[in-house]
N, C-alpha and C positions, 0 to 999 in steps of 0.2 A: 450851704451856699459856696463856700470857699473851695469845697471839693468839685463843685459844677464849673465853677470859674476856672480852676485849675485844669479840668476836664476839658473844657471848652479851648483853652488857650494852648494846651498839650495837642488838641485836634487840629487847629491853626497851624501850630508848626511842623506836626507831621504832614499836614497837607501841602504845606509850602516846601518840604523836602520829597515828597513822595509825587508831586504833580509833574514837576520836570523828569523824574525818572519814568512815568507813565508815558509822557510824551515822547521820550526817546525810545520806549518801548515799542510805541504805536509806529514809531518811524522805522525802526528796525522791522519789525513785522511787514511793514508795507514793501520796504526794500527787498526783503528776502523773497516775499511774493512775485515782486518784478524781476528779480534776478532768476527765480525758478523758473517763471514764465519765458523769459528770453531764451534760458537754457533749454526749455523744451522747443521754442522756436527754432533756435539753432539745430538741434538734433532733429528735428523733422526736415529742415532745411537741407541737412546733410545727406540724410536718408534719402531725399528725392534725388540729390546729386548723385548718389552711390546707385541708385536704381537707373538713373538716367545714363550713367557711364556704363552700367551693365548691360542695359538696354542698346546702347550704342555699341558695346562690344560683340552682343547677340547679333545686332544687324549686321556689323561690319564682317564678321565671322560667317554668316550666313550669304552675305553678298560676296565673300571671297570664295566660299564653295561654290555658288550658282558660275562664277568666274571661271574657277578652275573645271568645273564640269564643262562648260560649255569650250573651254581650249581643249580639253581632252577629246570630246565628241569631234571637234574640228579636225583633231590630227589622226584620230581613228578614220572619220570620213575621207580624209586625204589618203591616208595609207590604203584603205580599201578600194579608193578610186584608181590609185596608182596599180593596185593587182589587178583590178578589172582592164585596165588599160594594157597591161603587160600581157593578160591572158588574150585580149583582142588582137594584140599585134602579133603573138607568136602563136597562136592557135593553128593547127593544121586544117582545121573544120572551116566553112565559112559561117561568119556571125554578122547579124545584120542588127541595129538597135533603132528601134522607133518610139516615137511619142506617143501620147493617148490619141492622137489624130491619125494615128498610122503612118505618119510621114518619118522617112529615114532621117536618123539624126547621125549615126556612125556606123561603119563598116569596116571591116578587117581587110588585110590586103587579100586573103583567099576570097572574100565575097565580092571584093572589086575584079579579082581574075574571072570568078564565075559569071559575073554580068557583063564582063567585056569591057569595064570601066577603069580608064587610068589612073593611077592614084599620084 
């Protein structure tokens, strides 16, 4: 009987010591899960932000290339137009330019001379 009583008292004493430890351990496990979840949330948000920046950089690069291409095409078109104007003005042959409706839109000095029109 004494052994049972001692065993019972020992169990109560042991429980009094271990209960707060188990409670602390439980709180620490919950805290660890919370920190781990928050860390994953931050990592996901960081990945989204990085992807957004990469997408922004990609879109910005694409927009820059489109703008640069349009600028280059305009320059080439102006250069070609200037070449044609020069050819039209200095040609020894009569040259007349018409639109789709066959109306005259430009003529060089030789064409004007041929048709008897003063320039």
